[in-house]
N, C-alpha and C positions, 0 to 999 in steps of 0.2 A: 546909783551906789553899786559897787561891785560885790558879787557874792563869792566868797572864798570856797574853794573845793576842799572836800574832806579826804580825797584819795591822796595817798602818799605819792611823791614824785616818781618813785621806782615803778609803781603799778601803772602809772600813766604811760611810762615808756614801754612796758612789756605787752600792753593790750593789743597793738597792731600785729605783733609777731605771733601771739597766740591765736588770733583770728585766722591768720594765713595757714597755720598748721592745721587748725580744725577743718577748714575747707578742703585741704588736700588729702585728708584721710580717706574719703570714699574713692578717690581716684587711685590711691595706692592699693586699697583692698581689692578693687576691680581688676587691676593689673595682675595682682598676685593670684586671684582666682582663675583668670584666663590662662595664666601660665601653668597652673596645676592641671587643668582639664585637657589641654592640648598634648597629643602624643609627640614624642621626640621626633625630630625630622629624620632620624636614621632608623625608625621602627619599621618592621615588615607588616604587610597586609595580604590577606588571602582572598582569592575569588575562584569559585567553581562555575564553569560554564559548560552546558546550560544549567540553570538552577533546578530545572525539572528534566530528568533524563528519560527519554522514551526509547524502547527497543523496536527494531524493525528488521525486515529481511532485505538485504542489500539490493537484490534484483527488483524489489517492488518499492523501494524508497521513493517518495516519503510516506508511504502508507504505514501506519503504526500497526504492530502486532504481526502474528503469523499463525499458521495452522498448528494444531496440537502436535507435539513431538518434533516441531521444526525449530532449528536453532535460529535465534534472533541475535542481533548485535546492537550495541550502543557505544557512542564515543563521548568522552568528556575531557576537559583540560583543567589543570590547576595552574593558576597564575599569581605571581607576586606583584601586587599593585602598590606596595609600599616603597619606602626609600631605603630599607635595610635588607640584609639577607633573610630569606625565608627558608626554614628547615622543616621538612615534613618527616615525621617519625613513623607514620603508618596510616593505612587506609583500610576501612572495614565496611562490609555490607551487612546491615542488621535490619530486622523487621519481620513481620508475619510470614512473608513469602520469600525470605532471603534464600531459602534452600533451592529455589529455582534459578538463582542468579550466581554469577561468579566472574572473576577476572578472566580475560581471554588471552592466553599466552601465545596464540597463533599470530597475533599482531605484534606483541612485545613480550618476550619471556621474563621481563624484569619482575613482574608481580606474581608469576606462576598462574595457576588456574583455580585457586581456591577463593574463598570469600574474604580473606584477609591478605593484604599486601603489607608485609612487615619490613620491607626495604625502606631505608632512609635515604632522602635525597634533598638537595638544596637548590634554591632558585634565586638568582640575582634579581634586583629590582627590574620589573618589566618582562622578566623571563617566564615562560610557561612550559608545561610538559603535558603531552596527550596520552590518554589511556583508553583501552577498549574493554567493554564488559560483554557478557553473553547471558542469554536467558532462554530456557526451553519450557514452554507452557505444556503441562501434561494434559490439559483439557481446555475447553472453551471457558472464558471468563477473564476477569481483570485481577492482576496480581501486583502488589506494591511492596516496596522496601525502601531503605534509606542508605545513602553513602556518607560515611563520616571520615573526615580527614583531620588527623591530629598534627598540629604544627606549633611553632613559636610565634604565630601571627599575633600582632597586637590589636588588629581589627580585621573586619571582613567576616564572611560566612564560610564555615568549613564543612557544610553538609549540603546534600541535594536529594530530592525525591526521585525514586526509581519506579517506573511504570512499565509492566509487561502484560500484553494482551494476548490471550489465546482466542482465535476466531471461532465462533460457533458456525455450524454448517448453514450455508445460505438456504433460504426458502425461495425458489425461483418461480415467479409468476410472469406470464406473458399475456399481452392484450394487443390485438385480438388473438383468439386461441389458434387460428390458422391463417395462412396467406394464400390467396389464389389470384395469380396474375393472368390466368387464362392463356390464350394463344395470341401472339403478336407477330406481325410480319417482320422478317429479319432485315437487318441493315446490310448494306453493301460496303465492305471496307475499301475495295479498290476504287470504286467510283464515288466515295464519300456520300453515298446515298443512304438516307435514314428517314423513314416515314414517307407517307402516312403508314401507321401500323395496323390499321383495321383491327384494333384490339377488341377482345371479347370481354375484358375486365379492366378496371382501372390499372394503369401501368405504374403509378406512384402510390405507395402505401406506407404507413408508419407502423412499426412494431415497437411496443413499449415493454421493456423488461424491468421487473421490480424485484428487489431483494427484500422479502417480507420478514426476514429473521430479525430478532432483537439484537441490540449491541451487546458485546462487540462482534461484528460479523462483516465480512467483505466478500462480495461475489466477484471473483476474478475469472473471466471466461473468454471464449472465442467461438466463432461460428464455423461449422463445417457443412457444406463446402464454404470456402472463404470468399463470400460474396464481395465483389468489387475489386478483387485482385486477380491477376492472370493465374490460370486460364479461365477464371470465372468472371471476366470483365463484361459479361452480358448484363451486369447490374451496376448501377451507380448508387453508392452508399455514402451517406454524409458522415457516418462514424464507422471507421474500419475496425472490426474486432477480429483479428487474425491470430494465427498461432504465434507469430513473433511480435505481435502488437496487441496485447490483451486489452480488454475493457474491464473496468472495476466499478462496482456499485456498493456503496456503504449500506448500513442497516436502515431499512425503511425508505431507501432512495429508489428512484426510477430513472431509466435512461431511454428516451425515445430515439429510435433509429429510423430514418427515412430511407426507403429502398425504392429505386426506379428500375424497371425492367426494360432493357434496350438490347434485344438479342442480335447477335452477329452470326450465330450458328443455328442449325436446325436440329435442336435436341430438346428434350424435356427434363426439367429439374423437378424431382418428385420428393425430395427430402431436404430438411434443414434441421440441424441440431445445435443446441447450446451446450458446449463442453465446459463444465466447471472444473477448476483446478483444485477444488477442495478434495482431499484424499478420500477415495471411496465413493464419491457422489456420482451417480449415474447421469449420463447425458440426458437432456430434455429434448425430446423430438417434437417438432412443430409441423403439423400437416401443411404441406407446401406444394404448390404447382405453378410452373411457369414454362411455357414452350415457345420456342422460336419456330416460325413456320414460313411457308412460301406457297404461291399458287402454281398449279400445274395444269396446262391445257391438255384436255383429252378430247379426241374426235369420236363422237358417238355414232356418226354415220359411216357405214362401210365405204370403201373406195369404189366398189362396183355398185352403182346406184340401181341397176336393174336392166331389163331388156325391153325394147319397144320397136315396132316396125319402122323401117327407114322412112323419114319424113314426118313421123308423128312425134309428139312431145310427151316426155315422161315427167310428171310433176312429183316431186319428193320433198321431204323436209330435211334440211341440213342442220345438225345440232352439235354444239360443243359444250363441254362441261368442265368446271374447275374441280379437278381431282386432287388438288392439294389441300393442306390444312389451314391455309390462310388466303387472303384475298388475291385476286389476279386482275390486273388492269390491261385491257386489250384495245388495240386500234385495228378496226376491220369490221367485217371481212371484205376482201377484195379478190377478184379473179385475175390470174396472170397466165399468159400463154394458153388461152382457152379457145375452144371451137365447139359451137353448138350448146354452150352453157349460158344460162342467164340466172343471176342471183338477185332476188328481190330483197335487197337490203335497204333498210330505212335508217335515218339518223336516230340517235347519235352514233357516230362511228367510234367514239371513245366511250368506253363503258367499263364497269368493274363487276366482276363476278366474285361473290363470296364463296367460301368453301362449300363444295357440294352443289352450288347453283349452276344452272344450265341456261342456254339461250338458243333459239332456233330461227331459221330463215327458210323461205320457199326457194327451191332450186329447180329450174327447168332444164331438161336435157333433150336435145333434138339431134339424133344422128343423121348425117347426110348420106351414108351408105353403110353396107355391112362391114366394110374394112375401115372406113373413116368414121368411127363412132364419136359421140359427144364426149369431150374430155377437157381437162384443165386443172389448175391448182387453186385451191382456196387458201388465201394467205392472211396471216394475222401478225401484228407486231405486239409483243409483250412488253409494254413500256414500264411495267412495274418490276420487271426483272432485269433492268439495265439495258433496255432496247434489244432484247433478243427477238428472233423471228421464228415463226412456226408455220408450216403449210402442209396441206394434204392433197395428193393427186386423186381426182375422182373422174369417173367416166361411166357412160351407159352403153350397152351393146345394141348395135343396129341389126334388126332382123329383116330378111326378105319378105315380101308380101305372101300371105297364105295362099295355097293351091288346093282346090277341091276338084276331083275327077268323078263324073257321074256317068258310068257306063250304061248302055242301053238295056242290058239284062245282066243276070248273074253270071259271073265268070270268076276264074281264079288264074293268076299268072305268077309263076315262079321264075325269077331271074337269078341264075346261078353263075358264078364266075370263079375267080381264083380265091377260093376259101370263103366267099361271102355270098349272101343271097338276099334278094329283095322280092317280096311277095306282094302283089297287088291283088286284092280280092274284092269281090262285090257280091252282095247277097240279094240285091234288088235295086230298083231305081232309087237314085239319090244316095246310095252308100258312098262314103268318102274313100279317097285313096288311103291305103294303109300300108304299114311296113311290118315285115316279119324279121326274125333274127338271122341266125347263121344258115348256111346252106343245109346243114344237118337237120336243123329244126324244120326247114321247109320240106325236106324229104319225109319227115316224120308226120307232117300234117296231112290229113285227109279230109275230103269234103270241102264245103264252102264255109268261110268264116269272115268275120269283119274285124277291123282293127281301129286304132286311134287315128285321128286326122293327122296328116303330115303338113306342116307349115314351113314355108321358106325353103323348098327344095330347089337347088340350082337348076338352071335351064338344061345343062348337060345331062342330068339325071332324068329329067322329063323326056328328053329326046331318046334316051336309052330305053325308057319304058315303052315309048311308042314303037321303037325298033323291035324290041322283044315281043311286043304285041302282034306285030306282023310276022315275025319269024321266031316263034318260041322254040326253045329247046324242048320243053315239055309243057303241054297245056292240057288242062283237064277241065271240063265243064262241071259246075257244081250242081 
C-alpha cells in the first residue's frame, strides 16, 4: 500500500536547488577572503640590503670597526621588489648613538651629510638605489642606531640596524718571549749550496702572537725587519706580516707564525719588533738573535819552521785553526812542490772544524844544504766554501856544522879589515872560537877574554883566521 507524501509539490521541486546553494556558500566565502588579503598586483614593496649595516674602514675591509677618531664607512641599497612604483619620501638615522653617524656626501651629494635625507625619489619595479653612510667612534666600544626609510610601500621592511665599532687598544702577548736561532753556516747563492748549517740552535721556531684585549679590538701589525721578504730573505716565514701586507688578530685570538733561518749573508740580526697600527701604541720589541756565518782557515804555524844543521831533521807541530764563526769542512793536508818535508797525516782526510777548533799534525823538515833548505806548500781544499783552496809555504833553515877551535895556550887575535873586525881569543885550553864586533870595539879591548861559540862559519873564514894567525897585523899575548 502506497504512503502519500505530506510535502507540497512545490517544496519537492525546490529542495535540490537549495541544497546546491548551501554547499557552494563556503567556496564563495573562501574566494572572497583570499581576494581581500592579497595585495594588488600593481602594489610596490621595499627591501633594504643588508638588513644589518656594519661600518668598516675601506683599506681593511671586511674587518668591522676602526680606531677611535677614524672615519668608517658603510653602504646600503633601497630596492623596489613590488610590481608598482615605489616612492621614498625620506630616510632618517635614529637611535642612542645616532650622533656618531651620518650620510656621506663624498659618495653621493644627494642626501647631504646630516642624519636625515629629506630628498624624495622613486624606484620602478626591480630598480634600486645605493647610498653611503659614515661613522666616527670617539672611543673604544660598540655603538648602534637604526635607519628608517619612509615610503608608499605596501609591503616589505623599511628599516635596518646600524652597528659602529670603535676598537680598543690591543694587548700584545708573544710566546716564547724571545727567539734565538744562534749561528748557522751561510748558503751559497751562486752554487745553489745550502747546508749542512752546523747550527748552534734550532733553525725552525714558532712565534705565537696573541691579542689579549676584550672585544671590540683588532691587532693590525707588521714585523720590522720584514722577515721573509727582500732584502731579509734569510728567513722563510709561513705568514708574511709586512708593511704593505699586515696581519690582523681579533680579540682573544692568536696567530702562530713559523720562522726558519736560512742565511745567505754573513750578518747578525739582533732585533725584531711588532709594529701595531693602533694610534699611539708603542712597538713591542722581541729579544732576537740570528747570525749567518762561515768558516775561515787560519795557519797557526809560522812559515819558518826553525833552523837545524844540514842533514839533521827538525820535528815540529803543524797546526791550523777555524777562525770563523761557523763550521769549516776541509780536505787535506797534502804537500805540493816539496823538498825535505814529511807530513805525518793520518786519515780521515775529510774533516770538519767547528768555530774556534784546531787540528795538528807532525811535520819533519830535513835540509840538504845551507842553500837548499827544506821547503814546500801545505795544501787544503775547503769543500764547505764551494771548493776553495788554501795553502801555506813553509821551510826550515839549513845550518853548517858547528866549529870549535882549541888553541894550545892563551892567545888573542884581532883581524881587522875594511871597517870590520874579527877577534879570536883564548883564555886557556879548551876555550872555543869566539867573535867580536867591529874593528873599533876590537881596538878598545885589552887583555884576554872569551866569547860565545861560533857555529857554522864558512870555510873561507876559517882559512882567513889561519892566515891571520900566521901573519897578524897586530897580535898580543894575553
